[in-house]
VOBA-1610 file (N, C-alpha, C; in pm, whole numbers, padded with zeros to 5 digits, always signed):
BEGIN
Met-00566-00742+01637Met-00420-00768+01638Met-00384-00876+01537Glu-00471-00978+01530Glu-00447-01088+01436Glu-00451-01037+01293Asp-00549-00947+01265Asp-00560-00889+01131Asp-00437-00805+01098Phe-00387-00732+01198Phe-00268-00649+01177Phe-00148-00737+01143Gln-00129-00844+01218Gln-00015-00935+01193Gln-00025-00998+01055Lys-00146-01030+01015Lys-00168-01090+00883Lys-00133-00989+00773Ala-00179-00866+00790Ala-00153-00762+00691Ala-00003-00733+00682Val+00064-00726+00797Val+00209-00702+00799Val+00283-00817+00731Gly+00234-00937+00753Gly+00294-01054+00686Gly+00284-01044+00535Glu+00169-00997+00487Glu+00150-00978+00343Glu+00244-00869+00290Phe+00255-00761+00368Phe+00344-00651+00330Phe+00490-00698+00326Gln+00528-00778+00426Gln+00663-00833+00431Gln+00694-00915+00306Lys+00596-00994+00264Lys+00612-01078+00145Lys+00637-00992+00020Ile+00559-00885+00008Ile+00572-00795-00107Ile+00710-00730-00107Val+00756-00686+00010Val+00888-00624+00022Val+00998-00725-00014Asp+00982-00846+00035Asp+01084-00950+00009Asp+01095-00984-00139Gln+00984-00980-00210Gln+00979-01028-00347Gln+01008-00922-00453His+01024-00797-00413His+01045-00690-00511His+01163-00600-00473Asp+01225-00545-00575Asp+01338-00454-00548Asp+01327-00324-00627Asn+01204-00290-00665Asn+01179-00158-00724Asn+01050-00104-00662Ile+01065-00056-00538Ile+00952-00004-00461Ile+00962+00149-00456Val+00850+00215-00471Val+00843+00360-00456Val+00741+00392-00347Phe+00776+00486-00261Phe+00685+00528-00153Phe+00631+00666-00182Phe+00499+00681-00172Phe+00433+00809-00191Phe+00364+00846-00061Gly+00410+00953+00006Gly+00358+00983+00139Gly+00311+01125+00160Gly+00236+01141+00271Gly+00184+01272+00306Gly+00196+01300+00454Ala+00112+01389+00503Ala+00124+01442+00640Ala+00120+01334+00747Gly+00046+01225+00721Gly+00034+01118+00820Gly+00166+01051+00853Val+00265+01065+00764Val+00397+01007+00791Val+00467+01084+00904Ser+00439+01212+00913Ser+00510+01297+01010Ser+00431+01324+01138Thr+00303+01291+01141Thr+00227+01318+01263Thr+00284+01239+01382Glu+00340+01121+01352Glu+00400+01041+01460Glu+00533+01100+01509Ser+00582+01201+01437Ser+00701+01275+01483Ser+00661+01403+01556Gly+00531+01419+01578Gly+00483+01536+01650Gly+00451+01656+01564Ile+00445+01636+01432Ile+00410+01745+01341Ile+00263+01730+01304Pro+00177+01819+01352Pro+00034+01804+01323Pro+00003+01837+01178Asp-00101+01774+01127Asp-00153+01809+00996Asp-00226+01941+01013Phe-00184+02046+00941Phe-00242+02178+00966Phe-00391+02183+00932Arg-00441+02082+00860Arg-00584+02080+00829Arg-00668+02044+00952Ser-00605+01980+01051Ser-00681+01946+01171Ser-00685+02071+01259Val-00788+02149+01238Val-00799+02279+01304Val-00841+02260+01450Asp-00760+02315+01542Asp-00789+02302+01685Asp-00845+02432+01742Gly-00886+02426+01868Gly-00944+02543+01932Gly-00847+02659+01937Leu-00722+02629+01964Leu-00618+02732+01972Leu-00606+02804+01838Tyr-00611+02727+01731Tyr-00603+02786+01597Tyr-00718+02884+01577Asn-00839+02840+01615Asn-00956+02925+01595Asn-00946+03056+01673Gln-00879+03053+01786Gln-00865+03173+01866Gln-00762+03270+01808Gln-00668+03216+01735Gln-00553+03299+01692Gln-00563+03355+01552Tyr-00639+03292+01463Tyr-00638+03332+01322Tyr-00778+03356+01270Asp-00787+03455+01181Asp-00916+03493+01124Asp-00944+03422+00992Tyr-00848+03343+00944Tyr-00863+03279+00813Tyr-00829+03130+00824Pro-00888+03046+00739Pro-00851+02903+00739Pro-00709+02884+00687Pro-00642+02774+00726Pro-00502+02751+00684Pro-00482+02758+00533Glu-00576+02700+00456Glu-00559+02700+00310Glu-00556+02842+00254Thr-00629+02934+00318Thr-00628+03074+00273Thr-00494+03140+00307Ile-00449+03120+00430Ile-00323+03181+00475Ile-00206+03130+00392Leu-00210+03002+00358Leu-00098+02942+00285Leu-00117+02951+00133Ser-00182+03057+00089Ser-00199+03079-00055Ser-00105+03189-00103His-00076+03187-00230His+00013+03287-00289His-00047+03427-00276Thr-00177+03437-00296Thr-00245+03567-00286Thr-00232+03625-00146Phe-00255+03542-00045Phe-00246+03587+00094Phe-00102+03627+00127Tyr-00008+03549+00081Tyr+00135+03578+00103Tyr+00171+03717+00051Leu+00116+03753-00063Leu+00144+03884-00123Leu+00069+03996-00052Lys-00056+03971-00015Lys-00141+04077+00040Lys-00123+04099+00190Lys-00102+03991+00265Lys-00091+04001+00411Lys+00032+03924+00460Pro+00151+03966+00417Pro+00272+03889+00449Pro+00300+03876+00600Glu+00268+03978+00678Glu+00294+03969+00822Glu+00210+03859+00887Glu+00083+03852+00846Glu-00005+03748+00900Glu+00038+03611+00849Phe+00083+03605+00723Phe+00134+03480+00667Phe+00251+03428+00752Phe+00348+03514+00779Phe+00467+03469+00852Phe+00436+03439+00999Arg+00336+03507+01056Arg+00296+03475+01193Arg+00244+03331+01200Phe+00159+03295+01105Phe+00107+03158+01099Phe+00218+03059+01066Tyr+00302+03095+00968Tyr+00408+03006+00922Tyr+00504+02970+01034Arg+00548+03069+01109Arg+00642+03043+01219Arg+00576+02958+01329Asn+00449+02985+01355Asn+00380+02921+01466Asn+00333+02779+01434Lys+00294+02756+01307Lys+00226+02630+01273Lys+00300+02541+01174Met+00404+02592+01110Met+00468+02514+01004Met+00612+02474+01034Leu+00670+02528+01139Leu+00811+02500+01170Leu+00822+02416+01297Phe+00886+02301+01285Phe+00903+02211+01399Phe+01048+02163+01404Pro+01138+02253+01445Pro+01282+02220+01442Pro+01321+02105+01534Glu+01240+02076+01635Glu+01274+01969+01729Glu+01227+01832+01681Ala+01147+01827+01575Ala+01092+01700+01527Ala+01202+01606+01479Lys+01188+01479+01512Lys+01285+01375+01474Lys+01215+01269+01387Pro+01291+01204+01298Pro+01232+01098+01216Pro+01173+00988+01304Asn+01063+00929+01258Asn+01002+00817+01330Asn+01033+00685+01259Ala+00971+00579+01307Ala+01001+00444+01255Ala+00978+00432+01104Ala+00877+00502+01053Ala+00849+00495+00909Ala+00962+00560+00829His+01003+00679+00870His+01116+00745+00802His+01241+00657+00804Arg+01270+00602+00921Arg+01393+00522+00936Arg+01390+00395+00852Lys+01276+00327+00851Lys+01269+00201+00775Lys+01274+00227+00625Leu+01215+00336+00580Leu+01223+00371+00438Leu+01367+00395+00396Ala+01444+00462+00483Ala+01587+00485+00455Ala+01662+00353+00449Glu+01628+00261+00539Glu+01691+00129+00539Glu+01656+00050+00414Leu+01532+00060+00370Leu+01489-00010+00249Leu+01564+00043+00126Glu+01589+00173+00124Glu+01666+00231+00014Glu+01811+00181+00018Ala+01869+00181+00137Ala+02008+00135+00152Ala+02023-00012+00114Ala+01915-00088+00133Ala+01917-00231+00099Ala+01889-00256-00048Gly+01864-00148-00124Gly+01840-00163-00268Gly+01696-00196-00303Lys+01607-00190-00205Lys+01466-00223-00229Lys+01385-00102-00276Leu+01408+00010-00211Leu+01330+00130-00237Leu+01406+00221-00332Lys+01340+00266-00438Lys+01407+00349-00538Lys+01384+00498-00518Ala+01274+00535-00453Ala+01247+00678-00432Ala+01138+00697-00328Val+01147+00810-00259Val+01039+00859-00174Val+00982+00982-00243Val+00855+00979-00272Val+00785+01095-00327Val+00698+01149-00214Thr+00726+01271-00168Thr+00657+01320-00050Thr+00588+01454-00072Gln+00473+01468-00008Gln+00403+01596-00006Gln+00448+01679+00115Asn+00527+01619+00203Asn+00570+01688+00325Asn+00685+01784+00298Ile+00698+01883+00386Ile+00797+01989+00367Ile+00894+01996+00484Asp+00898+01889+00566Asp+00972+01894+00693Asp+01114+01841+00688Gly+01154+01777+00577Gly+01290+01727+00564Gly+01323+01606+00648Leu+01224+01540+00707Leu+01251+01428+00797Leu+01298+01302+00724His+01256+01285+00599His+01306+01170+00523His+01457+01178+00506Gln+01507+01296+00471Gln+01651+01315+00456Gln+01722+01301+00591Ala+01659+01352+00696Ala+01719+01342+00830Ala+01733+01197+00872Ala+01646+01110+00821Ala+01652+00968+00854Ala+01755+00894+00769Gly+01804+00960+00664Gly+01906+00897+00579Gly+01863+00867+00437Ser+01738+00898+00402Ser+01693+00875+00264Ser+01767+00970+00171Arg+01806+00918+00056Arg+01884+00997-00039Arg+01800+01044-00159Lys+01716+00956-00209Lys+01632+00993-00325Lys+01495+01036-00273Val+01482+01164-00244Val+01358+01219-00192Val+01308+01328-00287Leu+01190+01308-00341Leu+01131+01405-00433Leu+01025+01484-00357Glu+01059+01609-00325Glu+00972+01693-00243Glu+00877+01773-00333Leu+00755+01725-00344Leu+00658+01788-00435Leu+00623+01930-00393His+00623+01954-00262His+00579+02085-00212His+00692+02166-00149Gly+00817+02129-00179Gly+00931+02206-00130Gly+00972+02168+00011Ser+01042+02261+00080Ser+01095+02231+00213Ser+01109+02356+00298Val+01072+02344+00425Val+01088+02457+00519Val+01236+02481+00550Leu+01321+02385+00516Leu+01464+02399+00545Leu+01533+02494+00448Arg+01467+02524+00337Arg+01525+02612+00236Arg+01444+02741+00227Asn+01513+02852+00225Asn+01449+02983+00210Asn+01540+03069+00123Tyr+01482+03159+00047Tyr+01566+03236-00045Tyr+01513+03379-00060Cys+01605+03471-00087Cys+01568+03609-00113Cys+01503+03617-00251Glu+01388+03679-00257Glu+01317+03689-00385Glu+01388+03783-00483Lys+01477+03868-00434Lys+01550+03960-00523Lys+01682+03900-00570Cys+01771+03867-00475Cys+01907+03825-00514Cys+01928+03674-00503Arg+01825+03602-00455Arg+01826+03455-00446Arg+01923+03401-00341Lys+01970+03485-00251Lys+02058+03435-00144Lys+01982+03333-00059Phe+02051+03226-00022Phe+01991+03118+00056Phe+01992+03150+00205Tyr+01884+03111+00274Tyr+01877+03124+00419Tyr+01822+02995+00479Pro+01877+02950+00594Pro+01827+02830+00659Pro+01697+02858+00736Met+01634+02753+00784Met+01510+02767+00861Met+01530+02855+00984Ser+01647+02845+01045Ser+01674+02922+01167Ser+01660+03073+01144Tyr+01689+03119+01022Tyr+01680+03262+00994Tyr+01534+03309+01003Ile+01444+03225+00952Ile+01301+03259+00959Ile+01256+03262+01105Gln+01303+03164+01182Gln+01265+03156+01323Gln+01315+03277+01403Glu+01434+03320+01373Glu+01499+03424+01454Glu+01454+03566+01418Thr+01401+03584+01297Thr+01357+03716+01256Thr+01214+03741+01302Lys+01174+03868+01302Lys+01037+03907+01338Lys+00967+03965+01216Gly+00836+03953+01215Gly+00760+04011+01104Gly+00798+03949+00971Ile+00817+04034+00871Ile+00853+03986+00737Ile+01005+03974+00728Pro+01059+03853+00706Pro+01205+03838+00698Pro+01260+03900+00570Val+01368+03975+00584Val+01428+04037+00466Val+01576+03999+00455Cys+01626+04006+00334Cys+01764+03968+00303Cys+01862+04066+00367Glu+01967+04010+00426Glu+02071+04093+00489Glu+02153+04169+00386Asp+02157+04116+00263Asp+02240+04179+00159Asp+02166+04287+00081Cys+02043+04254+00034Cys+01976+04347-00056Cys+01842+04399-00004Gly+01794+04344+00109Gly+01669+04391+00164Gly+01544+04330+00102Gly+01564+04236+00009Gly+01449+04168-00053Gly+01379+04077+00047Arg+01256+04044+00018Arg+01182+03954+00107Arg+01233+03811+00095Val+01249+03745+00209Val+01295+03606+00210Val+01174+03514+00213Lys+01162+03431+00111Lys+01045+03342+00096Lys+01084+03197+00125Pro+01002+03128+00202Pro+01025+02984+00219Pro+01013+02912+00085Asp+01097+02814+00063Asp+01094+02737-00062Asp+00988+02628-00051Val+00865+02671-00025Val+00752+02578-00019Val+00649+02621-00123Val+00579+02523-00177Val+00478+02552-00278Val+00349+02592-00207Leu+00308+02716-00226Leu+00184+02765-00167Leu+00065+02729-00256Tyr-00053+02733-00199Tyr-00173+02717-00282Tyr-00170+02826-00390Glu-00212+02789-00509Glu-00214+02874-00630Glu-00080+02874-00701Glu+00024+02819-00642Glu+00155+02813-00709Glu+00171+02677-00778Gly+00249+02675-00884Gly+00273+02552-00956Gly+00384+02469-00894Leu+00378+02338-00914Leu+00483+02249-00865Leu+00603+02255-00960Asp+00720+02224-00906Asp+00842+02223-00986Asp+00833+02113-01092Gln+00850+02151-01217Gln+00831+02055-01326Gln+00936+01945-01328Gly+01058+01978-01289Gly+01163+01877-01283Gly+01131+01769-01180Thr+01083+01813-01064Thr+01046+01720-00957Thr+00929+01633-01002Ile+00829+01695-01066Ile+00712+01622-01115Ile+00754+01516-01216Ser+00839+01555-01311Ser+00882+01462-01416Ser+00954+01341-01357Glu+01041+01365-01260Glu+01115+01254-01198Glu+01021+01166-01116Ala+00925+01227-01049Ala+00828+01148-00972Ala+00745+01059-01065Val+00704+01114-01177Val+00628+01036-01277Val+00711+00919-01326Arg+00838+00946-01355Arg+00926+00839-01404Arg+00939+00728-01300Cys+00966+00765-01177Cys+00985+00665-01071Cys+00858+00583-01047Ile+00744+00652-01042Ile+00618+00583-01016Ile+00580+00492-01132Ser+00601+00538-01254Ser+00562+00459-01371Ser+00651+00336-01390Glu+00774+00342-01338Glu+00866+00229-01353Glu+00863+00133-01233Ala+00793+00171-01126Ala+00794+00092-01003Ala+00719-00040-01017Gln+00772-00142-00950Gln+00700-00270-00939Gln+00593-00260-00829Val+00629-00189-00722Val+00540-00173-00607Val+00529-00025-00573Leu+00406+00022-00553Leu+00385+00158-00504Leu+00318+00149-00367Val+00384+00208-00268Val+00328+00213-00132Val+00280+00355-00107Ile+00151+00371-00086Ile+00092+00500-00052Ile+00073+00502+00099Gly+00129+00603+00167Gly+00120+00604+00312Gly+00098+00741+00373Gly+00009+00749+00471Gly-00009+00873+00546Gly-00063+00988+00465Thr-00149+00959+00368Thr-00208+01065+00288Thr-00351+01029+00250Ser-00438+01129+00253Ser-00577+01108+00214Ser-00595+01121+00063Leu-00486+01156-00006Leu-00487+01176-00151Leu-00590+01281-00193Ala-00598+01388-00114Ala-00696+01493-00141Ala-00635+01614-00211Val-00500+01626-00206Val-00435+01745-00261Val-00384+01717-00403Tyr-00435+01794-00497Tyr-00392+01782-00636Tyr-00310+01905-00674Pro-00217+01893-00770Pro-00198+01780-00860Pro-00117+01663-00803Ala-00063+01675-00681Ala+00023+01570-00627Ala-00044+01432-00631Ala-00169+01425-00584Ala-00237+01296-00576Ala-00258+01232-00713Gly-00262+01314-00817Gly-00281+01262-00952Gly-00163+01181-01004Leu-00048+01194-00940Leu+00071+01119-00983Leu+00051+00968-00968Ile-00038+00929-00878Ile-00066+00787-00856Ile-00115+00720-00985Asp-00179+00797-01071Asp-00234+00742-01196Asp-00127+00684-01287Tyr-00002+00723-01265Tyr+00105+00674-01353Tyr+00155+00536-01313Phe+00109+00486-01200Phe+00155+00354-01156Phe+00092+00243-01239Gln+00176+00153-01289Gln+00125+00040-01367Gln+00197-00090-01329Gly+00250-00095-01207Gly+00328-00211-01164Gly+00244-00325-01107Asp+00310-00408-01025Asp+00249-00532-00978Asp+00159-00514-00855Lys+00206-00438-00757Lys+00135-00432-00628Lys+00115-00287-00581Leu-00008-00255-00546Leu-00039-00126-00485Leu-00073-00149-00338Val+00004-00085-00250Val-00018-00099-00106Val-00061+00038-00051Val-00170+00040+00025Val-00218+00164+00087Val-00214+00147+00239Ile-00139+00236+00305Ile-00129+00235+00452Ile-00176+00371+00502Asn-00294+00374+00561Asn-00348+00503+00608Asn-00456+00476+00712Met-00465+00562+00811Met-00564+00543+00916Met-00706+00562+00863Ala-00726+00662+00778Ala-00858+00689+00721Ala-00865+00631+00580Ser-00984+00624+00526Ser-01000+00570+00391Ser-00950+00671+00288Thr-00910+00619+00172Thr-00863+00703+00061Thr-00936+00661-00066Pro-00933+00744-00169Pro-00998+00709-00296Pro-00935+00587-00364Arg-00815+00546-00320Arg-00747+00434-00385Arg-00765+00301-00312Asp-00835+00302-00201Asp-00849+00180-00121Asp-00901+00063-00204Lys-00999+00089-00288Lys-01063-00021-00363Lys-00971-00079-00470Tyr-00865-00006-00505Tyr-00771-00056-00606Tyr-00649-00123-00543Ala-00638-00116-00412Ala-00518-00166-00344Ala-00513-00318-00342Asp-00394-00372-00366Asp-00372-00515-00348Asp-00361-00547-00199Leu-00317-00448-00123Leu-00308-00462+00023Leu-00344-00329+00087Leu-00443-00332+00176Leu-00488-00213+00249Leu-00465-00235+00398Ile-00387-00145+00458Ile-00359-00154+00602Ile-00402-00024+00668Gln-00504-00031+00753Gln-00550+00089+00825Gln-00497+00084+00968Ala-00373+00131+00980Ala-00301+00129+01108Ala-00197+00240+01105Pro-00141+00278+01222Pro-00037+00380+01224Pro+00082+00339+01137Ile+00127+00428+01051Ile+00228+00392+00952Ile+00361+00354+01016Gly+00398+00422+01126Gly+00522+00388+01196Gly+00519+00247+01250Lys+00404+00209+01303Lys+00387+00073+01358Lys+00401-00031+01247Val+00344-00001+01131Val+00351-00095+01018Val+00496-00113+00972Phe+00565-00003+00947Phe+00702-00012+00897Phe+00797-00070+01000Asp+00769-00044+01127Asp+00853-00097+01234Asp+00849-00250+01238Ala+00739-00304+01189Ala+00722-00450+01192Ala+00788-00520+01073Ile+00834-00442+00976Ile+00898-00500+00857Ile+01047-00524+00885Thr+01095-00641+00844Thr+01238-00672+00862Thr+01305-00682+00726Leu+01436-00654+00725Leu+01513-00661+00600Leu+01600-00784+00598
//
């Protein structure tokens, strides 16, 4: 507990002394909102699916076995009841206070925006957006939930695809460029709730050249040894302890 208080005190000092902070986050930010990291394979998962999550969530699988893709997607990727947690809320407050300049997230759940964050760069898209592959008509998440099998467009009959980046698909170049700009100009980069295992997203960290690198994650990451401050504690608990 003493070590935690000391680490939070150091984090508080960094927040107080800088006004160009960028947050780079992953699945660990949302697990405290009840959204599991799909990589943590449970017994139920093993009983229900014949393929690992990374295979199901690939572009090839989406094209070849769309019914199985959407069965997994509806069951494991949509959490409409999830609410922002302390980390989401404090990040929004830091932005409103002029401290935080951007959230760069690997998450697709929209919880940063739900908490009030305005500058959110979604590297892997969002489950809240879906579009017809033929006519590009927009559909909300509820449409995917309410349909069965392969969702199709009400207007043209085209397949409705979630606006999420699947394995084998490229990231949006505009989003990448803006994330690079924000990270490269930041005084402080806070990495939170990510193992930094997914590329090319994790490679964006290389563009940071500012004053302080803070890593907040329960497990170790490849960047721990470069961090000016390393906090291995629940991210919501850490952010909840920060005052503005």
